[in-house]
C-alpha positions as CSV (number, residue, x, y, z in Angstrom):
1,M,50.0,58.6,-38.9
2,K,49.9,55.6,-41.1
3,G,52.6,53.9,-39.1
4,I,50.7,54.6,-35.8
5,K,47.5,53.0,-37.3
6,D,49.5,49.9,-38.4
7,V,51.0,49.5,-34.9
8,V,47.5,49.8,-33.3
9,R,46.0,47.3,-35.6
10,A,48.8,44.9,-35.0
11,T,48.4,45.1,-31.2
12,E,47.1,41.8,-29.7
13,T,43.8,42.3,-27.9
14,T,42.8,40.1,-24.9
15,A,40.0,39.9,-22.5
16,N,40.2,41.2,-18.9
17,R,42.5,38.9,-17.0
18,D,40.3,39.3,-13.9
19,K,36.8,38.5,-15.3
20,T,35.3,37.9,-11.8
21,E,32.8,40.7,-11.0
22,G,32.2,42.6,-7.8
23,L,28.4,42.6,-8.0
24,L,28.2,41.6,-4.3
25,D,29.1,45.2,-3.5
26,G,26.0,46.2,-5.4
27,V,23.9,43.7,-3.7
28,M,25.0,45.0,-0.3
29,Q,24.3,48.6,-1.2
30,V,20.9,47.8,-2.6
31,A,20.0,45.9,0.7
32,V,21.3,48.5,3.2
33,C,20.5,51.8,1.3
34,G,16.7,51.4,1.4
35,D,16.0,55.1,1.6
36,K,18.2,55.9,-1.4
37,I,17.1,53.0,-3.5
38,G,13.5,53.8,-2.9
39,W,12.1,50.6,-1.4
40,R,8.4,51.0,-0.4
41,N,7.4,49.9,3.0
42,K,5.5,46.6,3.2
43,A,6.4,45.9,-0.5
44,R,7.8,42.6,-1.7
45,R,11.4,43.3,-2.7
46,M,13.0,41.5,-5.6
47,L,16.6,42.1,-6.7
48,I,17.7,40.8,-10.2
49,Y,21.4,39.9,-10.3
50,A,22.4,39.2,-14.0
51,S,25.9,38.0,-14.8
52,D,27.9,35.5,-17.0
53,V,30.9,35.0,-14.6
54,D,31.5,34.3,-10.9
55,Y,31.8,36.9,-8.1
56,H,34.4,38.4,-5.7
57,F,33.8,38.0,-2.0
58,A,35.6,38.8,1.3
59,G,39.4,38.4,1.0
60,D,39.7,39.1,-2.7
61,G,40.3,42.8,-2.0
62,K,43.8,41.9,-0.7
63,L,44.9,41.7,-4.3
64,A,44.5,45.4,-4.5
65,G,45.8,46.1,-0.9
66,I,42.3,46.5,0.5
67,V,42.1,44.7,3.9
68,R,39.4,46.7,5.8
69,P,36.3,44.4,6.2
70,H,33.0,45.6,5.0
71,D,31.0,47.5,7.6
72,L,27.5,46.7,6.3
73,Q,26.7,50.4,5.9
74,C,25.4,52.4,3.0
75,H,28.1,54.2,0.9
76,L,26.1,55.6,-2.0
77,A,26.6,59.2,-3.2
78,P,24.9,61.1,-6.0
79,D,26.8,61.0,-9.3
80,G,24.8,63.1,-11.7
81,P,21.4,61.4,-12.3
82,N,22.8,58.2,-10.8
83,M,24.2,56.9,-7.5
84,K,27.8,55.9,-7.1
85,Y,29.5,53.5,-4.6
86,T,32.2,55.5,-3.0
87,H,34.1,52.9,-0.9
88,D,35.2,50.5,-3.6
89,T,38.8,51.2,-2.9
90,I,38.4,51.5,0.8
91,L,36.4,48.4,1.9
92,D,36.9,44.8,1.0
93,Y,34.1,42.8,-0.7
94,P,31.3,41.7,1.6
95,S,31.3,38.1,2.8
96,I,28.5,35.6,2.1
97,G,27.5,35.8,5.8
98,Q,27.2,39.6,5.5
99,I,25.2,39.3,2.3
100,R,22.9,36.8,4.1
101,K,22.3,39.1,7.1
102,A,21.7,42.2,4.9
103,I,19.3,40.3,2.6
104,T,17.4,38.7,5.6
105,D,17.2,41.9,7.7
106,N,15.8,43.8,4.8
107,N,13.5,41.1,3.4
108,I,14.8,41.0,-0.1
109,N,14.5,38.1,-2.6
110,V,17.5,37.8,-4.9
111,I,17.1,36.2,-8.4
112,F,20.5,35.2,-9.9
113,V,20.0,35.3,-13.7
114,I,23.1,33.7,-15.1
115,D,24.3,33.2,-18.7
116,D,25.7,29.7,-18.4
117,R,27.7,29.4,-21.6
118,E,30.9,29.3,-19.7
119,G,29.5,27.2,-16.8
120,Y,29.3,29.7,-14.0
121,K,25.7,29.0,-13.1
122,N,26.7,26.4,-10.5
123,Y,28.6,29.1,-8.5
124,Y,25.3,30.8,-7.8
125,V,23.3,27.6,-7.3
126,K,25.5,26.9,-4.3
127,L,24.6,30.3,-2.9
128,N,20.9,29.6,-2.6
129,P,21.0,27.6,0.6
130,D,23.1,30.4,2.2
131,I,20.9,33.3,1.1
132,P,17.3,32.7,2.1
133,G,14.7,33.5,-0.5
134,S,17.2,33.4,-3.4
135,F,16.8,31.7,-6.7
136,T,19.1,30.9,-9.6
137,E,17.8,30.8,-13.2
138,E,19.6,30.4,-16.5
139,L,19.5,33.3,-19.0
140,S,19.1,32.5,-22.6
141,Q,21.8,33.7,-25.1
142,D,19.6,36.4,-26.5
143,A,18.1,37.2,-23.0
144,T,14.5,36.9,-24.3
145,N,13.5,34.8,-21.3
146,I,14.2,37.5,-18.7
147,L,10.5,38.5,-18.4
148,T,9.4,34.9,-18.1
149,I,12.0,34.3,-15.3
150,I,10.8,37.4,-13.4
151,R,7.1,36.4,-13.8
152,T,7.4,32.8,-12.7
153,T,9.7,33.6,-9.8
154,Y,7.3,36.3,-8.6
155,E,4.4,33.9,-8.8
156,K,6.4,31.3,-6.9
157,L,7.2,33.9,-4.2
158,R,3.6,35.1,-4.0
159,S,2.1,31.5,-3.6
160,T,4.7,30.3,-1.0
161,V,5.0,31.1,2.7
162,N,8.1,30.1,4.6
163,F,8.3,31.1,8.3
164,V,11.8,31.7,9.7
165,N,13.1,33.0,13.0
166,E,16.3,33.8,14.7
167,P,17.6,31.0,16.9
168,F,16.4,31.0,20.6
169,Q,19.0,30.3,23.2
170,N,18.3,26.9,24.8
171,I,14.9,26.7,23.0
172,A,14.1,24.3,20.1
173,T,11.5,25.6,17.7
174,E,9.0,23.8,15.4
175,Y,6.4,24.9,12.9
176,W,3.3,22.9,12.3
177,S,0.7,23.5,9.6
178,A,-1.9,21.7,7.4
179,C,-1.2,24.2,4.6
180,G,-5.0,24.7,4.0
181,G,-5.9,21.0,4.3
182,R,-7.8,19.1,7.0
183,K,-6.7,19.6,10.5
184,S,-6.0,15.9,10.8
185,Q,-3.3,16.4,8.1
186,T,-1.2,18.8,10.2
187,D,2.5,18.0,9.8
188,Q,5.7,19.5,11.0
189,R,6.6,22.1,8.3
190,S,7.6,25.7,8.0
191,T,6.7,26.2,4.3
192,C,3.4,26.0,2.4
193,S,3.3,26.2,-1.4
194,N,0.6,26.7,-4.0
195,I,-1.4,29.1,-1.9
196,T,-4.1,31.1,-3.6
197,V,-5.5,34.5,-2.9
198,G,-8.0,34.4,0.0
199,N,-6.7,31.1,1.3
200,A,-6.0,31.4,5.0
201,I,-3.2,29.2,6.3
202,D,-2.8,28.5,10.0
203,F,0.7,27.9,11.5
204,E,1.4,26.5,14.9
205,F,4.7,27.6,16.5
206,R,6.0,25.3,19.2
207,M,8.9,25.9,21.6
208,T,10.7,23.3,23.7
209,L,13.0,24.3,26.6
210,N,16.2,22.4,26.6
211,I,17.5,23.2,30.1
212,N,16.9,21.4,33.4
213,K,17.3,24.3,35.7
214,C,17.0,28.1,35.6
215,P,20.2,29.9,34.6
216,D,22.0,31.4,37.6
217,N,22.6,34.6,35.7
218,V,19.3,36.6,35.9
219,N,20.0,38.3,32.5
220,E,20.0,34.9,30.8
221,R,16.4,34.2,32.0
222,T,15.0,36.4,29.2
223,V,15.2,35.3,25.6
224,K,14.0,37.5,22.7
225,S,13.6,36.7,19.0
226,S,11.1,37.2,16.2
227,I,9.1,35.1,13.7
228,H,8.4,36.4,10.3
229,P,7.4,35.1,6.8
230,E,10.5,35.1,4.6
231,G,10.6,38.1,2.3
232,L,7.9,40.1,4.1
233,E,8.1,42.9,6.7
234,D,5.5,41.5,9.1
235,R,7.1,40.2,12.3
236,L,6.0,38.7,15.5
237,D,8.3,39.5,18.4
238,V,8.6,36.7,21.0
239,N,9.9,37.4,24.5
240,V,10.5,34.3,26.7
241,E,11.0,34.7,30.4
242,Y,11.9,31.9,32.7
243,I,9.8,31.6,35.9
244,C,12.3,30.4,38.4
245,D,10.9,31.6,41.7
246,C,7.3,31.2,43.0
247,D,5.6,33.7,45.2
248,C,4.1,31.0,47.3
249,Q,7.6,30.0,48.4
250,A,8.2,33.2,50.1
251,P,8.5,33.1,53.9
252,G,5.1,33.0,55.7
253,Q,3.1,31.7,52.7
254,A,3.0,28.0,53.8
255,V,0.2,26.8,56.1
256,E,1.1,24.2,58.7
257,N,-1.5,21.4,59.4
258,S,-3.8,22.9,56.8
259,T,-7.3,21.7,56.4
260,E,-6.4,21.3,52.7
261,C,-4.1,18.5,53.9
262,N,-6.5,16.8,56.4
263,E,-4.7,18.7,59.1
264,Q,-1.8,16.2,58.7
265,G,0.5,18.2,56.5
266,R,1.9,21.6,55.3
267,F,0.1,23.3,52.4
268,E,2.6,25.0,50.2
269,C,2.3,26.2,46.6
270,G,-0.9,24.1,46.2
271,V,0.8,20.9,47.3
272,C,0.5,19.0,50.5
273,H,3.7,18.0,52.3
274,C,2.4,15.3,54.7
275,N,3.6,14.6,58.2
276,D,5.1,11.3,59.2
277,G,2.7,8.5,59.1
278,W,0.5,10.0,56.5
279,S,0.5,10.1,52.7
280,G,-1.6,10.9,49.7
281,D,-2.5,14.1,47.8
282,K,-4.5,15.3,50.7
283,C,-2.5,13.5,53.5
284,D,-5.6,11.4,54.1
285,C,-3.8,8.0,54.0
286,D,-2.8,6.4,57.3
287,I,0.3,4.5,56.4
288,S,0.6,2.9,59.8
289,K,-1.6,0.0,58.6
290,T,-0.2,-2.6,56.3
291,Q,-1.5,-3.3,52.7
292,E,-2.6,-6.8,53.8
293,E,-4.9,-5.3,56.4
294,T,-6.5,-2.8,54.1
295,C,-6.3,-4.2,50.5
296,G,-5.6,-7.9,50.9
297,Q,-7.8,-11.0,50.6
298,T,-6.9,-14.4,52.1
299,T,-8.3,-17.8,52.4
300,D,-6.0,-19.2,55.0
301,G,-5.2,-16.2,57.1
302,V,-1.5,-16.4,56.1
303,N,-1.2,-15.6,52.4
304,Y,-2.7,-12.4,51.1
305,I,-3.5,-11.3,47.6
306,I,-3.3,-7.5,47.2
307,C,-6.0,-6.0,45.0
308,S,-6.4,-9.3,43.1
309,N,-2.8,-8.8,41.7
310,V,-4.2,-6.3,39.2
311,G,-4.6,-3.0,41.2
312,E,-2.6,-0.9,43.5
313,C,-3.2,-0.3,47.2
314,Q,-3.3,3.5,47.8
315,C,-4.5,5.0,51.1
316,G,-5.9,1.6,52.2
317,K,-8.0,1.3,49.1
318,C,-7.5,-0.6,45.9
319,V,-7.1,1.6,42.8
320,C,-8.2,-0.6,40.0
321,P,-7.1,-0.4,36.3
322,A,-9.6,0.1,33.6
323,D,-12.1,-2.7,33.1
324,Y,-11.7,-3.8,36.7
325,T,-14.0,-2.9,39.6
326,G,-14.8,-4.1,43.2
327,D,-13.3,-3.4,46.6
328,Y,-10.4,-5.7,45.7
329,C,-10.5,-5.3,41.9
330,E,-12.0,-8.7,41.8
331,C,-14.5,-8.0,39.0
332,Y,-13.2,-8.0,35.4
333,N,-15.8,-6.2,33.2
334,K,-14.4,-7.4,29.9
335,G,-14.7,-11.1,30.7
336,C,-18.2,-11.6,29.2
337,G,-19.0,-13.6,26.1
338,G,-20.8,-12.4,22.9
339,Y,-17.8,-10.4,21.6
340,I,-16.9,-12.6,18.7
341,G,-20.2,-12.6,17.0
342,T,-21.1,-8.9,17.1
343,G,-17.9,-7.2,18.1
344,E,-19.5,-6.0,21.4
345,L,-19.6,-7.6,24.8
346,C,-22.9,-9.2,25.7
347,N,-23.8,-8.8,22.0
348,G,-24.4,-5.1,22.6
349,N,-27.6,-6.0,24.5
350,G,-26.4,-5.7,28.0
351,V,-23.6,-4.6,30.4
352,C,-20.7,-6.8,31.5
353,Q,-20.4,-6.7,35.3
354,C,-17.9,-8.9,37.1
355,S,-17.7,-11.3,34.1
356,N,-21.4,-11.7,33.9
357,C,-23.8,-10.1,31.4
358,V,-26.6,-8.0,32.8
359,C,-29.1,-8.0,29.9
360,N,-31.2,-5.1,28.8
361,E,-34.9,-5.4,28.8
362,G,-36.1,-7.6,26.0
363,Y,-33.1,-10.0,26.1
364,N,-31.9,-12.9,28.2
365,G,-29.3,-15.6,28.1
366,T,-25.7,-15.8,29.3
367,T,-24.5,-13.4,26.6
368,C,-27.8,-11.5,26.1
369,D,-28.2,-13.1,22.6
370,C,-31.7,-14.3,23.2
371,P,-34.5,-11.8,22.5
372,T,-37.7,-12.4,24.5
373,S,-39.9,-10.9,21.9
374,T,-41.7,-13.2,19.3
375,D,-41.9,-10.5,16.6
376,A,-39.3,-12.2,14.5
377,C,-41.3,-15.5,14.6
378,T,-44.7,-13.9,13.7
379,N,-45.9,-13.9,10.1
380,N,-48.3,-11.6,8.4
381,N,-51.3,-13.6,9.6
382,G,-50.3,-13.0,13.2
383,T,-49.5,-16.6,14.0
384,V,-46.3,-17.5,15.7
385,C,-44.2,-20.0,13.7
386,S,-47.3,-20.7,11.6
387,D,-48.7,-22.6,14.6
388,R,-46.2,-25.4,13.8
389,G,-43.5,-24.6,16.4
390,Q,-42.1,-22.6,19.3
391,C,-40.3,-19.3,19.2
392,V,-37.0,-19.7,21.0
393,C,-34.6,-16.7,21.2
394,G,-36.2,-15.1,18.2
395,K,-36.1,-18.2,16.0
396,C,-38.8,-20.8,15.3
397,V,-38.1,-24.4,16.4
398,C,-40.6,-26.4,14.4
399,D,-42.6,-29.2,16.1
400,D,-42.7,-31.4,13.1
401,N,-39.5,-32.3,11.2
402,N,-41.4,-32.1,7.9
403,Y,-41.6,-28.3,8.3
404,R,-38.8,-25.8,8.0
405,G,-38.2,-22.1,7.3
406,S,-37.9,-19.0,9.4
407,Q,-41.6,-19.4,10.4
408,C,-42.1,-23.2,9.8
409,Q,-43.9,-22.3,6.7
410,E,-42.2,-24.7,4.3
411,C,-42.8,-28.4,3.9
412,P,-40.6,-30.0,1.3
413,T,-42.1,-33.5,1.7
414,C,-45.7,-32.3,1.5
415,P,-47.4,-32.8,-1.8
416,G,-49.2,-30.1,-3.6
417,Q,-47.1,-27.1,-4.6
418,C,-45.1,-28.9,-7.3
419,K,-48.3,-30.2,-8.9
420,A,-50.2,-27.0,-8.4
421,N,-47.6,-24.8,-10.1
422,Q,-46.9,-26.9,-13.2
423,E,-49.3,-25.1,-15.5
424,C,-48.0,-21.7,-14.3
425,A,-44.4,-22.9,-14.9
426,E,-45.3,-23.8,-18.5
427,C,-47.2,-20.6,-19.4
428,V,-44.8,-18.2,-17.7
429,G,-41.6,-20.0,-18.6
430,F,-42.3,-21.2,-22.2
431,K,-45.7,-19.7,-23.2
432,Q,-47.3,-23.1,-23.5
433,G,-49.7,-25.3,-21.7
434,K,-53.4,-25.2,-20.9
435,L,-53.6,-21.7,-19.4
436,S,-54.5,-18.8,-21.7
437,E,-52.5,-15.6,-21.7
438,S,-55.0,-13.8,-19.6
439,D,-55.3,-16.6,-17.1
440,C,-51.5,-16.9,-16.9
441,M,-51.3,-13.2,-16.0
442,T,-53.9,-13.4,-13.3
443,Q,-53.1,-16.8,-11.8
444,C,-49.3,-16.8,-12.1
445,S,-48.2,-13.4,-10.8
446,H,-46.1,-15.2,-8.2
447,V,-44.0,-17.0,-10.9
448,D,-40.8,-15.6,-12.4
449,T,-38.0,-17.0,-14.6
450,D,-34.2,-17.2,-14.3
451,A,-31.3,-18.8,-16.0
452,E,-30.2,-20.5,-12.8
453,L,-32.4,-21.7,-10.0
454,P,-31.8,-20.8,-6.4
455,I,-30.4,-23.6,-4.2
456,E,-30.7,-22.4,-0.6
457,N,-33.9,-22.7,1.4
458,V,-36.0,-23.7,-1.6
459,T,-38.0,-26.8,-2.8
460,K,-37.1,-28.1,-6.2
461,C,-39.7,-29.5,-8.6
462,Q,-39.5,-31.0,-12.1
463,F,-42.0,-32.5,-14.6
464,F,-42.3,-33.4,-18.3
465,D,-44.5,-31.5,-20.7
466,D,-46.4,-33.0,-23.7
467,E,-43.3,-32.9,-25.8
468,G,-41.4,-35.0,-23.4
469,C,-39.2,-32.1,-22.3
470,Q,-38.2,-31.7,-18.6
471,I,-39.1,-28.4,-16.9
472,E,-37.6,-27.4,-13.6
473,F,-38.7,-24.8,-11.0
474,T,-38.4,-24.1,-7.3
475,Y,-40.7,-22.5,-4.8
476,E,-40.2,-20.9,-1.4
477,Y,-42.0,-18.6,1.0
478,D,-40.7,-15.1,1.6
479,E,-40.6,-13.2,4.9
480,E,-44.2,-12.2,4.4
481,F,-45.2,-15.9,4.0
482,Q,-45.9,-15.3,0.3
483,L,-45.3,-18.1,-2.2
484,K,-42.5,-17.4,-4.7
485,V,-41.9,-19.6,-7.8
486,V,-38.8,-19.4,-10.0
487,V,-38.8,-21.3,-13.3
488,K,-35.6,-22.2,-15.2
489,D,-35.8,-20.5,-18.6
490,T,-34.5,-23.5,-20.5
491,K,-35.9,-27.0,-20.6
492,T,-34.2,-30.3,-21.3
493,C,-35.6,-32.2,-24.3
494,P,-34.8,-35.7,-25.6
495,P,-32.9,-35.8,-28.9
496,G,-35.1,-36.1,-32.1
497,P,-34.8,-38.8,-34.9
498,P,-31.6,-38.5,-37.0
499,D,-31.8,-37.0,-40.5
500,A,-31.7,-39.7,-43.3
501,T,-29.5,-37.7,-45.7
502,T,-27.1,-36.9,-42.8
503,L,-27.1,-40.5,-41.7
504,A,-26.4,-41.8,-45.3
505,L,-23.6,-39.3,-45.8
506,G,-22.1,-40.3,-42.4
507,V,-22.2,-44.0,-43.2
508,S,-20.8,-43.5,-46.7
509,G,-18.0,-41.3,-45.3
510,A,-17.3,-43.9,-42.6
511,I,-17.0,-46.7,-45.1
512,F,-14.8,-44.7,-47.4
513,L,-12.5,-43.7,-44.5
514,V,-12.3,-47.4,-43.3
515,G,-11.4,-48.6,-46.8
516,L,-8.8,-45.8,-47.2
517,L,-7.4,-46.7,-43.8
518,L,-7.1,-50.5,-44.7
519,L,-5.5,-49.5,-48.0
520,L,-3.0,-47.4,-46.2
521,I,-2.3,-50.2,-43.7
522,W,-1.7,-52.7,-46.6
523,K,0.6,-50.3,-48.4
524,L,2.5,-49.7,-45.2
525,L,2.9,-53.5,-44.5
526,T,4.1,-54.3,-48.0
527,S,6.5,-51.4,-48.0
528,C,7.9,-52.7,-44.7
529,L,8.3,-56.3,-46.1
530,D,9.9,-55.1,-49.3
531,G,12.3,-53.1,-47.4
532,M,13.2,-56.0,-45.2
533,E,13.8,-58.3,-48.3
534,Y,15.9,-55.6,-50.0
535,K,18.0,-55.2,-46.9
536,K,18.5,-59.0,-46.8
537,F,19.6,-59.0,-50.4
538,E,22.1,-56.2,-49.9
539,T,23.6,-58.1,-47.0
540,E,24.0,-61.3,-49.1
541,I,25.6,-59.3,-51.9
542,N,28.0,-57.6,-49.6
543,D,29.0,-60.8,-47.7
544,P,28.7,-63.8,-50.2
545,K,29.3,-67.4,-48.9
546,W,29.6,-69.8,-52.0
547,G,29.4,-73.6,-51.7
548,F,31.1,-76.2,-54.0
549,E,28.9,-78.9,-55.8
550,K,29.6,-81.3,-58.7
551,N,27.6,-80.9,-61.8
552,P,25.4,-84.1,-62.1
553,I,25.7,-84.1,-65.9
554,Y,29.5,-83.6,-66.0
555,K,31.5,-86.7,-67.1
556,D,35.2,-86.9,-66.3
557,C,37.6,-87.3,-69.2
558,I,39.6,-90.0,-67.4
559,T,38.3,-93.5,-67.0
560,E,40.0,-96.1,-64.9
561,V,39.4,-99.8,-65.6
562,Q,40.5,-102.6,-63.2
563,N,42.3,-105.5,-64.8
564,P,40.7,-108.6,-63.6
565,M,43.9,-110.5,-63.8
566,C,45.7,-108.3,-61.5
567,D,46.0,-109.4,-57.9
568,I,46.1,-106.3,-55.9
569,S,46.7,-108.2,-52.6
570,Q,50.3,-109.0,-53.6
571,G,51.1,-105.4,-53.8
572,P,52.3,-103.4,-56.7
573,D,55.7,-105.2,-56.8
574,G,54.4,-108.8,-56.8
575,P,54.9,-111.2,-59.7
576,A,51.4,-110.9,-60.9
577,A,51.8,-107.3,-61.3
578,E,54.4,-107.4,-63.9
579,G,53.0,-106.4,-67.2
580,M,49.5,-106.6,-65.8
581,G,48.6,-103.3,-64.2
582,N,45.6,-101.0,-64.4
583,V,44.8,-99.5,-67.7
584,V,44.0,-95.9,-67.7
585,M,42.3,-94.3,-70.7
586,R,41.9,-90.6,-71.2
587,K,39.3,-89.2,-73.4
588,K,39.6,-85.9,-75.0
């Protein structure tokens, strides 16, 4: 017994050589065995597929000699308290296409929960596009996140609607929806997300026929399919029938020379087929006449302009494009002025007819920009332009150039208002002057202050107060012809006498700075001159040039004395020279 145990312990253990799992068999049985699984009708069906390896699919059964394709049928049988798959050795694994059909037909959402420690998650991620309504999530090593995965996936499914349909033969389909937003935001989409309970979503299903004629085969003239939200049982069956024959085309249905066709054509299926020489929707156009005769204009009897070159001649009449009218489309109803100023033709005060403005009541002028009323020129006193001008097109034209303003109420050159408002300007602006506080409040209610004075349509005034400061203010008349004065809240004063201490300190400081500056300049100059002399000295030292001079107090030790008896003219060899030469004495 001990030997057997030793042999068993020494046996090398290995993992399964074929780690790939056959869970797609289970997915197929769960999808097609609804009565045995216990799916409730109208329930949202979720299938959790948990694994840590990849999967077998169609063709892998050949390794075991199983070549019979899967039949997409239920093969579950009771096995005690459980159910057992009975055809694992008979049928091959299902293909991905078969899984897709079974999942789609039975409205099941599959959640692939994969332990990715060995990198198999990507196998299932690639399945998601092929299996509608499927998701792939990563399972933690201790599987503690399984409930979170189920919860978040269910909430995603519950808040998302995705419409799908089986393909229609020769028909292109589109889904359009605003997903709960404004109607103007409707876009082409089949999926809406983040839908809350009670939020109604409208979808528009559009179909476009992609054939040019009816199929010859009568059986191909009917197309059937269904539309349904992914993962739900609700379905809308759609039957499309091509209408290829009209009852009105049957023999005896057409009416010759019908009154509907001006008795000049055959009325068939609601359409007039005109006789020769006639045209038009009602066969009321006599085409025997030329366009020049019916729609042309000429000035010389030879050259014709048909419908002013902007319209079409139909049935002897000009059919004009938009904005053109007249028998010959000669009137352009957008050729009036007044558009640039207001954005509307005739300034919005009239109608453009044949390039001319027809003004509404109360307006005149070529572009209806001139009101005939004088209301805009009348002030509160009931006078027009203050009796100083004329009201022209709603604006005052002053008779006297001295007056201006919307009602000729201002006179910049007239004396009076600048002088009359000086005391108010002082008391309101600076709490000074002759007026008391109570008088200032009662007499100067029309006066206000501001940091900056207005500059447009105002008269500017200025004066000096008792302190010699300049005060500035403006005045104008408002729309109700009321005087309005604005005082600048700061005044310009002349500078006061300088402080003696400050002046003395300033002068002393200036003198000191000037002296210091002169001292620095002197020092700088002397330093520069010394530097130049020193450089000259160095140059002479490095390159000396000595001269030779005789010492004036030096006496030579040799003295030459000329013998007076010697005649130098006879030369040194003459007779007189014998024994009588020069005497040289050397002193030591």
